[in-house]
KENUMAR-901994 format. One line per field, with one value per residue: residue in three letters; chain; x negated, y, z negated of N, C-alpha, C, O in turn. Coordinates in Angstrom, 3 decimals, m for minus. Each point is the difference from the previous one (the first is absolute). Layout:
N
res = Ala, ...
chain = A, ...
nxx = X, ...
nyy = Y, ...
nzz = Z, ...
caxx = X, ...
cayy = Y, ...
cazz = Z, ...
cxx = X, ...
cyy = Y, ...
czz = Z, ...
oxx = X, ...
oyy = Y, ...
ozz = Z, ...
! end
This chain:
85
res = Unk, Unk, Unk, Unk, Unk, Unk, Unk, Unk, Unk, Unk, Unk, Unk, Unk, Unk, Unk, Unk, Unk, Unk, Unk, Unk, Unk, Unk, Unk, Unk, Unk, Unk, Unk, Unk, Unk, Unk, Unk, Unk, Unk, Unk, Unk, Unk, Unk, Unk, Unk, Unk, Unk, Unk, Unk, Unk, Unk, Unk, Unk, Unk, Unk, Unk, Unk, Unk, Unk, Unk, Unk, Unk, Unk, Unk, Unk, Unk, Unk, Unk, Unk, Unk, Unk, Unk, Unk, Unk, Unk, Unk, Unk, Unk, Unk, Unk, Unk, Unk, Unk, Unk, Unk, Unk, Unk, Unk, Unk, Unk, Unk
chain = A, A, A, A, A, A, A, A, A, A, A, A, A, A, A, A, A, A, A, A, A, A, A, A, A, A, A, A, A, A, A, A, A, A, A, A, A, A, A, A, A, A, A, A, A, A, A, A, A, A, A, A, A, A, A, A, A, A, A, A, A, A, A, A, A, A, A, A, A, A, A, A, A, A, A, A, A, A, A, A, A, A, A, A, A
nxx = 15.308, 0.611, 0.211, m1.916, 1.090, m0.634, 1.138, 1.969, m0.163, m0.700, 1.895, 1.364, m1.119, 0.112, 1.480, 1.738, m0.165, m0.363, 0.869, 2.013, m1.700, 2.182, m1.919, 2.205, m0.906, m0.205, m2.028, m1.713, 1.480, 0.259, 1.427, m1.761, 0.716, 1.361, m2.083, 1.873, m2.165, 1.767, 0.728, m0.941, 1.581, m0.319, m2.346, 0.226, m1.324, 0.344, m0.774, 2.205, m0.175, m0.802, 1.543, m2.137, 1.895, m2.216, 1.838, m1.255, 1.614, m1.485, m1.735, 1.121, 0.122, m1.132, 2.036, m1.473, 1.999, m1.911, 1.540, 0.820, m1.784, 0.277, m0.210, m2.153, m0.885, 0.543, m1.444, m1.957, m0.098, m0.140, m2.119, m0.969, 0.811, m1.767, 1.412, m0.017, m0.060
nyy = 19.732, m1.484, m0.692, 0.919, m1.831, 0.148, 1.334, m0.715, m1.403, 0.691, 0.781, m1.494, m0.428, 1.919, m0.872, 0.832, m2.041, 1.655, m1.946, m0.172, m0.149, m0.731, m0.449, 0.394, m1.855, 0.252, m0.788, 1.357, m0.585, m2.199, 0.580, m1.011, m0.301, 1.517, m0.185, 1.051, m0.164, m0.347, m1.445, 1.996, m1.454, 2.160, 0.199, m0.357, m0.576, m1.858, 0.175, 0.279, 2.220, m1.245, 1.530, m0.393, 0.528, 0.151, m0.618, 1.705, m1.254, 1.524, m0.083, 1.799, m2.322, 1.419, m0.849, 0.488, m0.751, 0.206, 1.378, 1.307, 1.297, 1.001, m1.143, m0.047, 1.616, m0.252, m1.454, 0.862, 1.051, m1.292, m0.685, 1.471, m1.433, m0.836, 1.682, m1.379, 2.136
nzz = 2.241, 1.583, m2.113, 0.648, 0.961, 2.069, 1.264, 0.889, 1.678, 2.022, 1.102, 0.969, 1.896, m1.280, m1.444, 1.213, m0.597, 1.506, m0.619, 0.697, 1.346, 0.217, 0.908, 0.405, m0.658, 2.269, 0.438, m0.214, m1.537, 0.281, 1.584, m1.065, m2.049, 1.038, m0.998, m0.515, m0.534, m1.321, 1.398, 0.479, m0.558, m0.141, 0.110, m2.234, 1.589, m1.136, 2.084, m0.422, m0.255, m1.698, m0.627, m0.686, m0.952, m0.268, m1.289, m0.479, m1.210, m0.745, 1.433, 0.779, 0.053, 1.332, 0.751, 1.541, 0.641, 1.308, 1.049, m1.623, 0.488, 2.043, 1.820, 0.525, 1.122, 2.204, 1.040, 0.615, 1.960, 1.823, 0.534, 1.364, 1.539, 1.101, 0.111, 1.920, 0.281
caxx = m0.837, m0.491, m1.540, m0.605, m0.152, m1.385, m0.626, 0.672, m0.584, m1.214, 0.131, 0.582, m0.840, m1.361, m0.954, 0.057, m1.355, m0.085, m1.287, m0.310, 0.786, m0.488, 0.668, 0.330, 0.162, 1.396, 0.277, m0.220, m0.419, m1.321, m0.879, m0.867, 0.564, m0.977, 0.370, m0.609, 0.318, 0.176, m0.147, 1.241, m0.034, 1.261, m0.048, m0.053, 1.025, m0.591, 1.038, 0.274, m0.445, 0.746, m0.899, 0.482, m0.555, 0.147, m0.066, 0.156, 0.636, 0.165, m0.228, 0.964, m0.365, 1.121, m0.524, 0.853, m0.541, 0.679, m0.703, m1.027, m0.101, 1.094, 1.036, m0.413, 0.112, 1.415, 0.526, m0.368, 0.834, 1.317, m0.100, 0.015, 1.424, 0.022, 0.258, 0.778, 1.338
cayy = m0.975, m1.029, m0.100, m1.299, m0.823, m0.363, 1.157, 0.157, m1.052, 0.464, 1.091, m0.395, m0.897, 0.268, m1.009, m1.131, m0.257, m0.853, m0.626, m0.951, m0.049, m1.282, m0.368, m1.416, m0.503, m0.327, m1.258, m0.332, 1.081, m0.341, m0.301, 1.007, 1.391, 1.145, 0.743, 1.246, 0.393, 1.415, 0.989, 0.419, m0.751, 0.201, m0.446, m1.504, m0.607, m0.819, m0.697, m1.358, m0.101, 0.795, 0.600, m0.073, 0.986, m0.225, 1.275, m0.251, 1.122, m0.249, m1.481, m0.855, m0.018, 0.127, m0.256, 0.190, m0.378, 0.574, m0.070, 0.898, 0.384, 0.813, m0.820, m0.737, 0.982, 0.311, m1.017, 0.294, 1.046, m0.657, m0.782, 1.015, 0.737, 1.131, m0.319, 1.031, 0.041
cazz = 0.691, m0.918, m0.193, 0.396, m1.147, m0.291, m0.474, m1.197, m0.919, m0.495, m0.921, m1.219, m0.727, 0.312, m0.501, 0.858, 0.636, 1.204, m0.236, 1.068, 1.239, 0.601, 1.278, 0.020, 1.346, 0.214, m0.234, m1.475, m0.863, m0.620, 1.041, 0.373, m0.137, m0.088, m1.083, m0.226, m1.453, m0.412, 1.053, 0.645, 1.300, 0.710, 1.374, 0.081, 0.742, 1.079, 0.688, m0.431, m1.372, m1.021, m1.001, m1.437, m0.763, m1.459, m0.826, m1.478, m0.683, m1.374, m0.307, 0.832, 1.421, 0.981, 1.278, 1.048, 1.304, 1.141, 1.244, m0.349, m1.428, m0.358, m0.228, m1.280, m0.999, m0.205, m0.849, m1.427, m0.497, m0.388, m1.297, m1.032, m0.040, 0.898, 1.299, 0.640, m0.579
cxx = m0.375, m1.502, m0.450, m0.165, m1.453, m0.646, 0.656, m0.529, m1.328, 0.125, 0.614, m0.848, m1.408, m1.055, 0.080, m1.333, 0.176, m1.357, m0.380, 0.917, m0.611, 0.703, 0.235, 0.078, 1.474, 0.219, m0.080, m0.458, m1.358, m1.123, m0.930, 0.465, m1.110, 0.526, m0.736, 0.386, 0.059, m0.261, 1.260, m0.006, 1.387, 0.039, m0.034, 1.301, m0.394, 1.181, m0.005, m0.402, 0.953, m0.999, 0.664, m0.703, 0.212, m0.271, 0.109, 0.428, 0.128, m0.094, 0.879, m0.577, 1.252, m0.699, 1.060, m0.578, 0.891, m0.837, m1.191, m0.084, 1.154, 1.206, m0.186, 0.199, 1.457, 0.594, m0.429, 0.832, 1.457, m0.009, 0.026, 1.296, m0.063, 0.380, 0.851, 1.493, 0.970
cyy = m1.188, m0.107, m1.355, m0.817, m0.347, 1.241, 0.248, m1.063, 0.493, 1.188, m0.434, m1.062, 0.209, m0.961, m1.253, m0.157, m1.030, m0.700, m0.801, 0.138, m1.215, m0.285, m1.451, m0.575, m0.467, m1.343, m0.362, 1.214, m0.228, m0.231, 1.180, 1.431, 1.043, 0.875, 1.329, 0.489, 1.479, 0.945, 0.438, m0.563, 0.234, m0.466, m1.528, m0.467, m0.800, m0.818, m1.416, m0.208, 0.908, 0.466, m0.202, 1.074, m0.349, 1.282, m0.419, 1.252, m0.493, m1.537, m0.876, 0.092, m0.020, m0.319, 0.279, m0.427, 0.612, m0.090, 0.922, 0.329, 0.818, m0.942, m0.930, 0.931, 0.309, m1.225, 0.132, 1.090, m0.490, m0.692, 1.057, 0.825, 1.251, m0.418, 1.219, 0.001, 0.848
czz = m1.030, m0.012, 0.493, m1.255, m0.377, m0.622, m1.589, m1.010, m0.540, m0.928, m1.259, m0.757, 0.334, m0.478, 0.901, 0.747, 1.047, m0.028, 1.269, 1.169, 0.730, 1.341, m0.064, 1.406, 0.190, m0.414, m1.516, m0.797, m0.591, 1.029, 0.305, 0.084, m0.067, m1.134, m0.064, m1.413, m0.155, 1.217, 0.609, 1.385, 0.639, 1.373, 0.299, 0.785, 1.208, 0.538, m0.575, m1.488, m0.905, m1.001, m1.429, m0.799, m1.541, m0.794, m1.474, m0.600, m1.426, m0.313, 0.846, 1.466, 0.875, 1.389, 0.969, 1.334, 1.073, 1.197, m0.046, m1.418, m0.579, m0.359, m1.210, m1.279, m0.351, m0.854, m1.417, m0.529, m0.375, m1.297, m1.169, m0.014, 0.864, 1.452, 0.657, m0.581, 0.944
oxx = m0.427, m0.686, 0.735, m0.570, m0.262, m0.835, m0.673, m0.123, m0.221, m0.822, m0.397, 0.197, m0.632, m1.129, m0.795, m0.444, 0.238, m0.994, m1.198, 1.209, m1.208, 1.224, m0.923, 0.484, 0.685, 1.134, 0.801, m0.881, m0.677, m1.119, 0.440, m0.162, m1.086, 1.151, m1.210, 1.165, m0.803, m0.475, 0.972, m0.767, 0.698, 1.065, m0.117, 1.122, m0.326, 0.851, m1.022, m0.076, 0.712, m1.111, 1.207, m1.210, 1.126, m0.920, 0.653, m0.523, 0.765, 0.773, m0.167, m0.276, 1.001, m1.187, 1.173, m1.194, 1.211, m1.040, m0.921, 0.796, 0.338, 0.584, 0.947, 0.509, 0.335, 0.901, 0.768, 0.396, 0.606, 0.959, 0.471, 0.129, 0.816, m0.539, 0.317, 0.563, 1.181
oyy = 0.249, 0.282, m0.981, 0.490, m0.212, m0.171, 0.410, 0.272, m0.126, 0.145, 0.540, m0.215, m0.778, 0.022, m0.918, 0.978, m1.177, 0.665, m0.237, 0.129, m0.142, 0.110, m0.786, 0.694, m0.304, m0.235, m0.800, 0.750, 0.956, m0.367, 0.964, 0.690, m0.279, 0.435, 0.027, 0.266, 0.749, 1.111, m0.755, 0.470, m0.963, m0.290, m0.430, 0.114, 0.577, m0.415, m0.685, m1.137, 0.898, m0.519, 0.103, 0.172, m0.203, 0.775, m0.990, 1.080, m0.935, m0.548, m1.220, 1.072, m0.661, 0.257, m0.123, 0.187, 0.152, m0.658, m0.244, m0.468, m0.131, 0.206, m0.335, m0.452, 0.240, 0.195, m0.361, m0.049, 0.418, 0.029, m0.294, 0.988, 0.906, m0.981, 1.036, m1.039, 0.157
ozz = m1.127, 0.982, m0.112, m0.975, m1.184, m0.888, m0.946, m1.194, m1.205, m0.905, m1.033, m1.196, 0.715, 0.489, m0.203, 0.601, m0.271, 0.293, 0.156, m0.191, 0.184, 0.076, m0.215, 0.894, m0.976, m0.419, m0.483, 0.420, m0.376, m0.358, 0.626, 1.006, m0.509, m0.005, 0.224, m0.295, 0.556, m0.235, 0.030, 0.840, 0.318, 0.546, 1.148, m0.495, 1.038, m0.787, m0.031, m0.466, 0.448, m0.111, m0.216, 0.147, m0.456, 0.261, m0.329, 0.275, m0.239, m0.787, m0.017, 0.539, m0.277, 0.202, m0.353, 0.234, m0.157, 0.026, 0.780, m0.814, m1.177, m1.064, m0.712, m1.025, m1.160, m0.816, m0.891, m1.165, m0.986, m0.772, m1.098, m0.722, m0.174, 0.513, m0.587, m0.344, m0.311
! end
């Protein structure tokens, strides 16, 4: 069975710190965004919006965007070389 890339990312990179989850409006990324700092926001998904997740690992900032927190975290996992195979 293949392992979930998001779970694998957290296991391989225990020092990875998810520091911000931000809801982006459909029209503009800088338009009155809703930010949740350091919270587990797996439920963030609003019609017509995207989510940006910011993470820090050993001084390096990573970000991912998607339709929900999970897809945004998958983008971060890809940046770390983790994905479905």
